[in-house]
C-alpha positions in Angstrom: 0.0 0.0 0.0 2.9 2.3 0.6 3.8 2.1 -3.2 0.3 3.5 -4.0 0.8 6.4 -1.7 4.2 7.2 -3.2 2.7 7.2 -6.6 0.2 9.8 -5.6 2.8 12.0 -4.2 4.6 12.2 -7.6 2.2 12.9 -10.4 3.2 12.1 -14.0 4.8 14.9 -15.9 2.6 16.7 -18.4 3.1 15.4 -21.9 5.5 17.5 -24.0 4.5 19.0 -27.3 5.6 17.1 -30.3 7.0 20.1 -32.0 7.6 23.5 -30.5 5.0 26.0 -31.5 6.4 29.0 -33.1 9.5 27.4 -34.7 10.7 29.9 -37.1 12.3 29.2 -40.5 13.9 31.6 -42.9 14.3 31.8 -46.7 15.8 34.3 -49.0 14.7 34.7 -52.6 13.5 36.9 -55.5 9.9 38.1 -55.7 7.9 36.6 -58.5 4.5 38.1 -57.7 2.3 39.6 -55.0 -1.4 38.9 -55.3 -3.9 41.8 -55.7 -4.8 41.7 -52.0 -1.1 41.9 -50.9 -1.5 38.9 -48.7 0.1 36.1 -50.8 3.8 36.5 -51.9 5.2 34.1 -54.5 9.1 33.8 -54.9 10.8 32.7 -58.1 11.3 29.2 -56.7 7.6 28.8 -56.3 7.6 29.3 -52.5 4.3 30.9 -51.4 4.1 33.0 -48.2 1.1 34.4 -46.5 1.6 38.0 -45.2 -0.8 38.6 -42.2 -2.1 42.1 -41.6 0.0 42.6 -38.4 3.3 42.4 -40.5 4.1 45.8 -41.5 5.9 46.2 -44.8 5.8 48.4 -47.8 3.9 46.5 -50.4 5.2 48.9 -53.1 8.7 47.5 -52.4 7.5 43.9 -52.9 7.6 44.0 -56.8 8.8 41.4 -59.1 12.5 41.0 -59.1 13.0 42.4 -55.5 15.2 40.3 -53.3 13.7 39.5 -49.8 14.7 37.8 -46.6 11.7 36.3 -44.8 11.3 34.5 -41.5 8.1 32.5 -41.2 6.2 29.8 -39.3 4.3 26.9 -40.8 0.7 27.0 -39.6 -2.1 24.8 -41.1 0.0 24.1 -44.1 0.7 27.7 -44.9 4.0 29.6 -44.6 3.0 32.5 -42.5 5.4 35.5 -42.6 6.7 36.7 -39.1 9.2 39.2 -40.6 10.0 40.4 -44.0 13.0 42.5 -45.2 13.5 43.9 -48.7 17.2 43.8 -49.5 18.7 46.6 -51.5 
């Protein structure tokens, strides 16, 4: 019976998440296009990145041929931009 009491004193650890939420990745590339809404950026290599409203960038700088450095998170199968920098 002592073993049962000891087990109650040391509860099991909470299960760990399988992947850390918010793991950022980064990519550099050349802009191929920006959709009319200004929310979907496509790079020359075909990578598509969704730009949320809270990411403040100058959409006029995101023209075809511009070089960019992007950090993003994958959420629900989409690459969601966290930070976007247009390189000069």
